N, C-alpha and C positions, 0 to 999 in steps of 0.2 A: 504493500500500500504506500509506503514511503517513496519507493522508486516511482510508482505510478503517479503519485502526487507531484513529485519533482518534475517528471516528464511533462505532465499536463500543464503544470504551472509555467514551465519554460515555453511550451507551445502557446499558451495564452499570452505570455509576454511578447513573444515574437509576433504573434498575430496582431496584438495591440499596436506595436511599433509599426508593423507593415501597413496596417489600416490607416494610421495617422499619416504616413508618408504618401499613400495613395490619395488620401483626402486632400492633402496639401497640393499635390499635383493637379487634382481636379479643380480646386479653387483657383490655382494659377491659370489654368486653361479658361475657366469662366471669366476671370479678370481680363485676360487678353481678348477674349471674345467680346466682352462688353466694350473695351476700348476700340476695337475694330468697328463694331456696330455704331458707336458714337461718332467715329471718324467718318463713316459712310454717310450718316445723317447730316453732319455738319457740312460735308462737301456739297450737298444738294441745296444748302441754304445760302442766301446772299451774305456777303461779308458785312457784319454789323459796323456802323459808324464808330469812329473813335469816341471813347467815353468810358464810363464805368462798365465793368463786365456784366454780362447777363447772368443773373442768379436763378437757378432752378431749385425750388423747394418742394418737399414732399407734403402731401395733404396732412392736415392736423390729425384726422382720424388714424392715418397710418402710423404717425409718430407716437400716438397714444395707444396703439394696438397691444394686445397681450404679447408677452415675450415669445412664447412658443406656439402661437396660434395664427393661422392664415385667415384673412378676412376678404371682404369684397374689394378692398383697395390694394391688396397685396400682402406683404409680410413685413413684420417689424424689422427684420434683418436688413431690409433695403436701406434703412436710415444709417446703417454702418458702412455703406458703400458711397464713395465720393468720386467726383471726376473734375477735370479741368481741361479746357481747350486754350492753347497758347499760340501766339504767333512766333515767327522766327526769332524775334528779339526777346522772347520770354515774357511778353505781356499777356496777362490772363484776359481772354476774350469772353469765356463762359465758364461757369463753375456751378457745382451743386451747393446747396445752402450749407452742407456740412464740410465743405472744402475751404481751406484758408485762402486768403487773397493773394498770397505769394505761391510760386510753384512748389509742388511737393518735393520734387527732386531735380537734379540737374538734367538738362535736355540731352540725355544719352539713352538710346533705345535699349529696352530690356527691363528686367525685374530688379528691384532694389528695396532695401528696408530703410525707411525714414521714420525715426522715432517709433511710434506705435502703429505705423501704417505699412502695409505691403503695397508697393507701387509698381505699376507697369506703364512704361513710357513708350509711345508709338508715334512715329513721324508719318504724316500723311500729306504729301505735297509741301506747302509752305506752313502747314499747321502741325502743332504737336498736341497729342492727346495723352493725358495721364489719368489712368483709372486706379483708384486706391481702395483698400479695404482694411478695416481695423484688425490688428493682429489678435486682439482678444476674441473677436468673433470667429476668426479662422481656428484659433485654438479650441474654442468651445465646440464648434461644429466638428472639427477633426476628432476631438476626444469622444464626442457623442457617437460618431460613426464607428470609431474604433471599439467603443464599449458595446455598441450594437452587434459588432462582428464577433466579439469574444465572450459576450455575456452568456449565450447558451452553453458554451464550453465550460465557463467557470461555474455556472449554475449546475451543470451536470456532474461536476467533480464530486461533490458530497454524495449525490445519488449513486454515482458509479462506485465510490468507495463503500457505501452501505451495501449495495448489491453484491460486490465482490466479497465483502466480509461475510454476508449471509451464505453465499455460495461456498466459500472456503469452509465455513463452519459446518455446513451441511455435508460437503464432500469429505471432511476429516472426521465426521461423527463416527464412522466405522473404526477409524484408527483409535479414537478415544475409547470406544467400546472394547477393542482388542486389548488396549493397555489395562483397562479395568479387569478384564477377564484373566489376563496373565497375573496381575497383582493379587487377585483373590484366589489363585490356584494353590492347592496343596503341593508340597514338594514331590510327592509320589504320584501325582496325577499326570498321566501321559496320554489321556484321551484327546482326540482331535478337537480343535477349537472351531466352533460354529458361531457366525455372527448373524444378527437379525437382518442386516442389510450390508452388502459389500459393494465396492466400486472397482472399476478396472484398474485403478492405481493400487488399491489395497489387496486385490485378489492374489497377485504374485507373492506378496509378503506372507499372506495367510497360507498359501499353498506351500511355500518354503518352510514356514514354521511347523505346519502339520507334518510335512515330510521329515523334518528334523525330529519331531516327537515320535513319529513312527520308527525312525531308525534307532532312536534311543531305546524305545520300547523293545525293538527286536534285539538290540545288543544286550539289554538287561535279561530278556528271556533266554537268550543264547547262553549268557554267563550262568544263569540259574540252572539251565539244562545241563551245561557242562559240569557244574558242581554236583548236581544230582547224579549224573552219569558216572562221574569220577568216584563218588562215594559208593555207588552201587557196584561198579565194575572192578574196583580195586579191593573191595572187601575180601573177596575169595582168594585172589593171589597173595594178598598180604597175610591172610590167615595161614595159607599154605607155607609161606616163607617162615612164619613164626614157628610152625610145626617142625619144618626142616631144621631150623636153628636149634630148637629144643632137642631134637633127636641127635644133632651133632654134639650138643653139650653133654648129653647123657650116653653117648656111644661108649661101648665097653672096649671096642677094638679100633685100631687105626682104619681098617677096611670099612667098618660101619660109619665112622666119622667122615671118611672120604666120600662115601656114597651119599650121605646126607648133604654134605657141602656141594657135591655135584648137582644134586636135585635142587638145592637152594639157588645155585648159580643159574640153572635153567629157568627156575621160576623168576629170578631177577631179570633175566633176558626177556621173558614174556611180559613182565610188568613194565619194563622200560619201553618195549615196543608198543604196548597198549597205551602208555602215556604219550609216546610220540605220535601215534595215530590219532588219539583224542585231540591233542594240540593241533595237529594238521587239519583235522575236520573243523575245529573251531576257527582256525585262521582262514580256511577256505571260505567260510561263510561270513567272516568278520568284516571284510572290506571289499570294495569294488575293485576289480582287476584293472591294471593299467591297459593302455591301448597302444602298445609299442609293436612294431613289426618283429615277429618272432619266427625263426626257422624251425619247422617241425623236425627236420633231420638233426639239428643241433640239440633240440630238446631230448630226442631219443638217445643221442650219444651221451648227454649229461646223465640221464637216468640209468643208462647201462653201466656207467662208471660206479654208480651207487649200488647196484644189485649184482655186480660182477662176483663178489665173494660168495653170495648165496648160490649163484649159478655154478661156480666151480665146486662148491661143497657138495652139490647134488649131481654134478656131472651133466648138467643140462646145457645144451648148445643153443645158441640164438643167432638168427640171421635176419638181416634187414634188406627188404626189397622195396625199391622206389620206382614209381611210374609217374612221369617219365624219369628215366635214369638220371641220377646225379642232380635232380631238381631240389631246390631248397624248400619249396612248398611253404611260403611265408604266410602266416596268419597274423591277425591283430589281437594282441592280448598281453598277459602278464607272464613273462618267461619263468619266474619262480613257481607260479601256480601250475603252469602247463608242465613243467618238469616234475612237479609233485604228482600230477595226473599220470604222466607216463611211468613214473617210478612205481606207483601203486599197481598199474596194469602189469608191468614186467615182474614185480615182486609176487603178485598173485600167481602169474603163470609159472614162475620158478618154484613156488611152494607146492603147487598141485600137479605139476607135470611129472611124469614118471622119470626116475633117474635114467640118464643116457638118452632121453628123448630130445626133440628139437622144438624150439619156440620160434615162430616166424612173426616178424614185425613188418607190416606193410604200410607204405606211404603212397597215396594215390591222389590224383586230381581229376575230377570229372565236372565239366561245365563250370569251372571256377571254384567248385566246392572241394575242400581238402579233407582227406580221411586218414585217420590213424587206426590201424587194425593190429590186434595182437591175437594170435592163434596158438593154442597149446594142444597137447595130446593127452590131457588129463581125463578124469572121469566124466567131465561135462556137468551141465546143470539141467535138471528136469524142466520142461517147459512151464509147469505150474509154479515153479519157484523162481523163475527168471526175473520177476518183479520184486519179490521179497528180498532177494540178495542185495538190493540197493538200500535196504533199511539199515539204520545204524545198529551195530552189535548183533546182527542176525547172521548165524552160520548154519549151513545145511547140516541137519542131524547126521551123525556118522562120518563127517568130513575128516579126511586124514590131514595131517600137518597141523601146525599151530597158527592161529590167527586171532584177530580181535573182532572180526566182522565189521570193520570200518573202511576197508580199502575201497570197495565199490561205492560206498556212500560218499567218500571223498571225491572219487572220480566224477560221480553225477553232480555234486555240488559245484566243482570247478567247471565242468562242461556247461552247466546251466548259466554260470556267470559269463561264459564266452559265447552264449547263444548257440552252443553245439548240442547235438543229440547223441545219446549213447544207446547202442543196440546190442543185445545178446543173441547169439545163435550157436549152431553146431559147427564144429571144426571140419576139416577135410575128411571125406568119406564117413561122415556121421560120427566122428570121434572127437573128443575134446570140446573146447569152448572157443568161440570166436567173439571178441569184443571189439566193436567199431565205434569210434568217436568221429563224427562228421561235423566239420566247421563250415558255416555258410559262406557262399561266395561274397566277396566284397562288393558293395554297391557301386554302380557305374558313376564315374566322376561327372 
């Protein structure tokens, strides 16, 4: 409002000054026109004999007329205009009653200011005509004209400020309501905020705030679920570790103590892997992935480095086939998360593949879509359980090997964050399991 008031005030001042200048020019033009009309009239009349100048007076009713009212005889302002007709020697031949007996100004053509009069001097043959107007009349008229031009603007400024104030107050009412609702909220309340009325300006703020509340709620729920899962899943292995430790302490022979310690170390390894998988699942769902260009071939190579000890221990061979050959197959995503996805796929295959068997990793591109496929020669997954194996902590009853039931849950969570799909099927010749992760084609630029 202050800026608007300053701008409108400056505009009114500029308009006032401009209107005054235009009015002065108009009055000068009228004064010059009056002098030319008078010169034309005098030229048609015979030269008066030598003697006192002829004096032209206004009617008494005109001189007594109201200041700002026009009447049947003319206008009061006419009495503020005077004229003189002079010969070449400067002798006054004719003048108005309001003009002095001596010339207004030197006999020089053009406009001049003489005391309180604005004078226009015109030469017409051997005659000189001087038309004059009181400066106070010009100032009064120019000020009135200027005020008439800017008065609507000035009068509209308070109304405009009032309307703007009301509109701003109306437009910001949802923001005030939003502030009140946030102020009155309990610290644990994470429900979305709804307003009685919203505006196009407040809607993005409200959507962003509700999105933040939803993310915070999801993060808290995830942390609570992680804590509950950790308490549930770690209870059994920790109890077993305690039993093995007690057995080792009570062992009567070195062989019994060694056996108990070996079982305790195996339990520790399972517990460590369980914790690592739980943390990996929590991290997979905790934050949005990056959108960097990532090579699937490099991702598979990084994952192979991590699972190589397990492959060697079980004697499992692994081969990588790429179509087209040597292609990088770049996708958009988070390299660390994609490496975690590939590592879990390869680790599952290494755990459930028979010793001495072969695990095949395929990289392919079809119509812009990139696919990562891992095929093993293990026992396979029954069709009715292919959806359940993606649930956290679920393991197929009777499964060989050691696991936590989190590997495929991690794979699906990371794939979903990259808009990829995961499919389970049978391996070659109906044996084993084939898991495919398909990444969508990049949108056309």
